C-alpha positions as CSV (number, residue, x, y, z in Angstrom):
1,X,-28.5,-7.2,14.7
2,X,-25.1,-5.6,16.0
3,X,-23.3,-3.4,13.6
4,X,-20.7,-0.6,13.4
5,X,-22.2,1.9,11.1
6,X,-21.2,5.6,9.9
7,X,-24.1,7.8,9.8
8,X,-22.1,10.6,8.4
9,X,-18.2,11.4,8.0
10,X,-16.4,11.6,11.2
11,X,-18.8,9.7,13.2
12,X,-18.9,6.1,14.0
13,X,-22.4,4.6,15.6
14,X,-21.9,0.9,17.5
15,X,-24.7,-1.0,18.4
16,X,-28.4,-2.4,17.3
17,X,-28.8,-1.9,13.8
18,X,-32.0,-2.8,11.3
19,X,-31.2,-6.1,10.0
20,X,-29.9,-6.5,6.7
21,X,-32.4,-7.1,4.1
22,X,-33.9,-10.6,2.6
23,X,-32.1,-11.0,-0.8
24,X,-33.7,-9.9,-3.9
25,X,-33.0,-11.8,-7.1
26,X,-29.3,-12.3,-7.8
27,X,-28.5,-11.5,-4.2
28,X,-27.5,-13.4,-1.0
29,X,-27.9,-12.8,2.8
30,X,-24.6,-13.7,4.6
31,X,-24.1,-14.3,8.3
32,X,-20.6,-12.8,8.8
33,X,-18.1,-15.2,10.5
34,X,-14.9,-12.9,10.5
35,X,-14.5,-9.5,9.7
36,X,-11.5,-6.9,10.0
37,X,-10.7,-3.2,9.6
38,X,-7.7,-1.7,7.7
39,X,-6.4,1.8,7.0
40,X,-8.6,2.2,4.1
41,X,-11.7,2.3,6.6
42,X,-10.1,5.4,8.3
43,X,-10.8,6.8,4.9
44,X,-14.1,5.9,4.9
45,X,-14.6,7.1,8.4
46,X,-13.2,10.6,7.4
47,X,-14.7,11.0,4.2
48,X,-11.8,10.7,2.2
49,X,-12.8,7.9,-0.2
50,X,-14.2,9.3,-3.3
51,X,-17.8,7.7,-3.9
52,X,-18.7,6.5,-0.5
53,X,-22.3,7.0,0.2
54,X,-23.7,7.6,3.8
55,X,-25.0,6.3,6.2
56,X,-23.0,3.4,5.6
57,X,-22.0,0.1,7.3
58,X,-18.6,-0.2,6.0
59,X,-16.5,-3.6,6.1
60,X,-14.5,-4.8,3.1
61,X,-12.4,-7.6,4.5
62,X,-14.8,-10.3,5.7
63,X,-16.3,-13.6,4.8
64,X,-19.0,-15.8,6.2
65,X,-21.6,-18.4,5.6
66,X,-24.7,-17.8,3.2
67,X,-28.0,-18.4,5.0
68,X,-30.5,-17.2,2.1
69,X,-30.4,-16.7,-1.6
70,X,-32.5,-14.5,-4.0
71,X,-34.2,-15.9,-7.3
72,X,-31.4,-17.0,-10.1
73,X,-28.9,-17.5,-7.6
74,X,-27.1,-21.1,-8.2
75,X,-23.6,-20.8,-7.5
76,X,-23.9,-20.8,-3.9
77,X,-26.6,-22.1,-1.6
78,X,-27.5,-21.6,2.1
79,X,-24.7,-23.4,4.3
80,X,-22.0,-22.4,1.9
81,X,-19.0,-20.6,3.5
82,X,-17.6,-17.9,1.4
83,X,-15.0,-15.2,0.7
84,X,-16.4,-11.9,-0.6
85,X,-15.1,-10.0,-3.6
86,X,-15.8,-6.6,-2.6
87,X,-15.8,-4.7,-5.8
88,X,-18.5,-5.9,-8.3
89,X,-18.5,-4.1,-11.7
90,X,-22.0,-3.7,-13.6
91,X,-20.7,-6.3,-16.3
92,X,-22.1,-4.3,-19.3
93,X,-19.8,-1.4,-19.6
94,X,-16.7,-1.5,-22.0
95,X,-14.2,-2.0,-19.0
96,X,-16.5,-5.0,-17.6
97,X,-16.6,-6.6,-21.1
98,X,-12.9,-6.3,-21.2
99,X,-12.6,-8.5,-18.2
100,X,-11.5,-5.4,-16.0
101,X,-14.3,-4.9,-13.8
102,X,-12.2,-3.6,-11.0
103,X,-12.3,-0.5,-13.4
104,X,-16.0,-0.5,-13.9
105,X,-17.3,2.5,-15.5
106,X,-20.6,2.6,-13.8
107,X,-18.9,3.0,-10.4
108,X,-21.6,3.8,-7.6
109,X,-24.7,3.3,-9.9
110,X,-26.3,0.8,-8.1
111,X,-28.9,0.5,-10.5
112,X,-26.5,-0.6,-13.1
113,X,-25.4,-3.5,-11.0
114,X,-22.3,-1.9,-9.7
115,X,-21.5,-2.5,-6.1
116,X,-18.8,-1.8,-3.8
117,X,-19.3,-3.4,-0.8
118,X,-18.1,-1.5,2.5
119,X,-18.2,1.7,0.4
120,X,-21.3,2.4,-1.8
121,X,-23.3,-0.3,0.2
122,X,-23.3,-2.0,3.4
123,X,-20.5,-4.5,4.4
124,X,-19.4,-6.7,6.6
125,X,-19.0,-5.1,9.9
126,X,-22.3,-6.3,11.1
127,X,-23.5,-9.8,11.8
128,X,-25.2,-10.1,8.6
129,X,-25.1,-8.4,5.1
130,X,-27.1,-8.7,2.1
131,X,-24.8,-8.5,-1.3
132,X,-24.5,-9.4,-4.9
133,X,-24.2,-12.9,-4.9
134,X,-21.7,-12.5,-7.8
135,X,-19.3,-11.2,-4.9
136,X,-19.2,-14.7,-3.1
137,X,-17.0,-17.4,-3.8
138,X,-17.1,-20.8,-2.1
139,X,-14.5,-21.6,0.3
140,X,-13.4,-25.3,1.1
141,X,-13.8,-26.5,4.6
142,X,-10.3,-27.1,5.1
143,X,-9.7,-23.2,5.1
144,X,-9.9,-21.7,8.6
145,X,-12.8,-19.2,9.4
146,X,-10.7,-16.6,10.1
147,X,-9.0,-16.8,6.5
148,X,-12.3,-16.1,5.3
149,X,-11.8,-12.3,6.0
150,X,-8.7,-12.5,3.9
151,X,-9.8,-13.8,0.6
152,X,-10.3,-10.3,-1.0
153,X,-7.1,-8.9,0.3
154,X,-5.2,-11.9,-1.0
155,X,-6.9,-11.8,-4.3
156,X,-5.7,-8.1,-4.4
157,X,-2.2,-8.9,-3.6
158,X,-2.1,-11.9,-5.9
159,X,-3.5,-9.4,-8.9
160,X,-0.6,-7.2,-8.2
161,X,2.0,-9.9,-8.4
162,X,0.1,-11.1,-11.5
163,X,0.2,-7.7,-13.1
164,X,4.2,-7.3,-12.3
165,X,4.5,-10.5,-14.4
166,X,6.2,-12.3,-11.3
167,X,7.1,-15.9,-12.3
168,X,9.1,-18.9,-11.1
169,X,12.7,-18.0,-10.6
170,X,11.8,-14.2,-10.5
171,X,13.5,-12.0,-7.8
172,X,10.8,-9.9,-6.3
173,X,11.0,-7.1,-3.4
174,X,7.9,-6.5,-1.7
175,X,7.8,-2.6,-0.2
176,X,5.3,-3.0,2.8
177,X,5.3,-5.3,5.8
178,X,1.5,-4.8,6.6
179,X,-1.0,-7.1,5.8
180,X,-1.4,-6.6,2.2
181,X,2.5,-6.7,1.7
182,X,2.7,-10.0,3.5
183,X,0.1,-11.6,1.6
184,X,1.8,-10.0,-1.6
185,X,5.3,-11.6,-0.6
186,X,3.7,-15.2,0.3
187,X,1.6,-14.9,-3.1
188,X,4.8,-14.1,-5.0
189,X,6.8,-16.9,-3.3
190,X,3.9,-19.4,-4.1
191,X,4.2,-18.6,-7.8
192,X,8.1,-19.5,-7.5
193,X,9.8,-16.4,-6.9
194,X,12.5,-15.5,-4.6
195,X,11.3,-12.5,-2.2
196,X,12.5,-10.1,0.2
197,X,10.4,-7.8,2.2
198,X,11.1,-4.1,2.7
199,X,9.9,-3.1,6.1
200,X,9.3,0.5,7.6
201,X,9.9,1.3,11.2
202,X,8.1,-1.0,13.2
203,X,10.3,-3.6,14.4
204,X,7.5,-5.9,15.1
205,X,6.4,-5.8,11.3
206,X,9.7,-6.9,10.2
207,X,10.0,-9.8,12.7
208,X,6.6,-10.9,11.5
209,X,8.0,-11.1,8.0
210,X,11.1,-12.9,8.9
211,X,9.0,-15.5,10.8
212,X,6.8,-15.7,7.5
213,X,10.1,-17.1,6.0
214,X,11.0,-13.8,4.4
215,X,14.6,-12.0,4.5
216,X,14.0,-8.0,5.3
217,X,15.6,-4.8,4.3
218,X,14.9,-2.0,6.4
219,X,13.3,1.3,4.1
220,X,15.5,3.6,6.2
221,X,18.9,1.9,5.2
222,X,20.8,4.2,3.0
223,X,22.1,1.2,0.9
224,X,19.0,-0.5,0.5
225,X,19.6,-1.4,-3.4
226,X,22.7,-3.1,-2.5
227,X,21.0,-4.9,0.5
228,X,18.4,-6.3,-1.7
229,X,20.9,-7.3,-4.4
230,X,22.6,-9.4,-1.4
231,X,19.3,-10.8,0.0
232,X,17.8,-11.7,-3.7
233,X,21.3,-12.4,-5.4
234,X,20.5,-9.6,-8.2
235,X,18.7,-6.4,-8.6
236,X,14.9,-7.0,-8.4
237,X,13.0,-8.0,-11.4
238,X,9.7,-6.8,-9.8
239,X,9.2,-4.7,-7.2
240,X,5.5,-4.5,-5.6
241,X,4.6,-1.5,-3.8
242,X,2.3,-2.3,-1.1
243,X,2.7,0.3,1.3
244,X,0.9,3.4,0.0
245,X,3.6,5.9,0.6
246,X,5.9,8.1,-1.3
247,X,8.9,6.8,0.1
248,X,8.2,3.2,-0.9
249,X,6.8,4.2,-4.2
250,X,10.3,6.2,-4.9
251,X,12.2,3.4,-3.5
252,X,10.7,0.6,-5.6
253,X,11.4,2.4,-8.6
254,X,14.9,3.1,-7.9
255,X,15.5,-0.5,-6.7
256,X,14.3,-2.6,-9.9
257,X,16.6,-3.7,-12.4
258,X,16.8,-2.2,-15.7
259,X,13.9,-3.6,-17.8
260,X,12.3,-4.6,-14.6
261,X,8.5,-3.9,-13.6
262,X,7.1,-1.7,-10.5
263,X,3.7,-2.2,-9.6
264,X,2.1,0.5,-7.6
265,X,-0.7,-0.9,-5.5
266,X,-0.7,0.5,-2.3
267,X,-2.3,4.0,-2.6
268,X,-5.8,4.7,-3.3
269,X,-6.6,7.8,-1.7
270,X,-5.6,11.4,-2.9
271,X,-2.2,13.0,-1.8
272,X,1.0,10.8,-2.2
273,X,2.8,11.5,-5.3
274,X,6.2,9.8,-6.7
275,X,9.1,12.2,-5.8
276,X,12.8,12.4,-6.3
277,X,12.7,10.1,-9.6
278,X,13.9,11.4,-12.8
279,X,12.0,10.7,-15.9
280,X,15.3,9.4,-17.4
281,X,15.4,6.6,-14.9
282,X,12.5,5.2,-16.2
283,X,13.2,5.9,-19.9
284,X,16.7,4.7,-20.2
285,X,16.0,1.8,-17.7
286,X,13.0,0.9,-19.8
287,X,11.0,0.5,-16.8
288,X,7.2,-0.8,-16.8
289,X,5.6,1.2,-14.1
290,X,2.0,-0.4,-13.5
291,X,-0.8,0.6,-11.4
292,X,-3.0,-2.3,-9.8
293,X,-6.3,-1.7,-7.9
294,X,-8.8,-4.1,-6.2
295,X,-9.2,-7.5,-8.3
296,X,-11.4,-9.4,-10.3
297,X,-13.3,-12.9,-10.2
298,X,-10.7,-15.1,-12.0
299,X,-8.0,-13.8,-9.4
300,X,-10.3,-14.3,-6.4
301,X,-10.7,-18.2,-7.5
302,X,-6.9,-18.4,-7.6
303,X,-6.5,-16.7,-4.4
304,X,-9.1,-19.1,-2.7
305,X,-7.1,-22.0,-4.4
306,X,-3.8,-20.8,-2.5
307,X,-5.6,-20.8,0.8
308,X,-6.9,-24.5,0.3
309,X,-3.7,-25.5,-0.6
310,X,-1.8,-24.1,2.5
311,X,0.4,-21.9,0.2
312,X,-0.6,-18.7,2.1
313,X,-1.0,-18.6,6.0
314,X,-3.2,-15.8,7.2
315,X,-3.0,-16.7,10.8
316,X,0.1,-14.7,11.9
317,X,-1.5,-11.6,10.4
318,X,-4.4,-11.5,12.9
319,X,-2.9,-9.8,15.8
320,X,-5.9,-8.9,17.9
321,X,-9.1,-10.6,18.2
322,X,-12.6,-9.1,19.8
323,X,-16.2,-9.3,19.8
324,X,-17.9,-6.8,17.1
325,X,-19.6,-5.1,20.1
326,X,-16.2,-4.1,21.2
327,X,-15.6,-2.2,18.0
328,X,-14.5,0.9,19.2
329,X,-11.8,-0.7,21.3
330,X,-10.6,-2.5,18.2
331,X,-10.5,0.7,16.2
332,X,-8.4,2.5,19.0
333,X,-6.1,-0.7,18.9
334,X,-5.8,-0.4,15.2
335,X,-5.1,3.3,15.1
336,X,-3.0,3.8,18.0
337,X,0.3,5.5,16.9
338,X,3.3,3.2,16.8
339,X,0.6,0.2,17.4
340,X,1.7,-3.7,16.8
341,X,-1.7,-4.3,15.1
342,X,-1.7,-5.8,11.7
343,X,-5.0,-7.1,11.5
344,X,-7.8,-6.8,14.6
345,X,-10.3,-9.5,14.0
346,X,-13.5,-9.0,15.0
347,X,-16.1,-12.0,15.6
348,X,-19.5,-10.4,15.1
349,X,-21.3,-13.4,17.5
350,X,-19.4,-12.3,20.4
């Protein structure tokens, strides 16, 4: 099969690769229909994501069609179109039993049943992938094939919104106008919130947010908080930081109303810190500062339901489309300084 693989940090290989293995008990083999790359894949390539095991086929934003299942698998069958929850907890540790398998204590221990698809075991930048069947969620036929690649990302964004207590009538500021930020904005709107998006320096991203129906503010605006008050009709009740940068995190904390919630969901790598925020701002404002990472099954079901209902549109997030065999070209497009790329969709069949 064709795959993009990482033999060791800092080196890609694109081309023929041994086929994904037949599914063992509890597993399924999936023909990948749509797959993308994101900024986290750069961390995987460069060896900056803790726990990654090499050699590896990365890819954690993908979906496809089940072609075979192993013993004991009953909730998906060959022919089912599926989205993929890429973080699969062991199911037995204390965090998993509390329903937080995204915080599994057995991270990286395949023998325990844990899997982080595209990180600790092969992912979706290939024509086929064999994964734990628990990671797969059937997707209705009315959901376009391209949207299969966004199931986990939408679930991640929805989990952040839910963690922040977004509800009908809430005023929500989303910091970040990339794919995850725009999915979070759409998820919050579907939950009944009034939403504004804070965009960075890429004009194309701001225009995209507005094309999706969101009023925008600029991160560089020295009067950002006043701009958000004007757009939302008051201080934000919830700030969702999806950009992964220090500026966005700081601005989110400084923009939210007293008694409000700030969800930090954009930074999973080492390095970024929150700077320029006095502790008294948090204490006297009685702010809830929350982290949100990955997602878990119940949220994935709700994400699929949003796609099926047409409440979230992923099509505008696909800025480029290439065959998987042209992966290196796709990667250059995605990583180019100042790129207009949002998500580069790769077709494994092309």
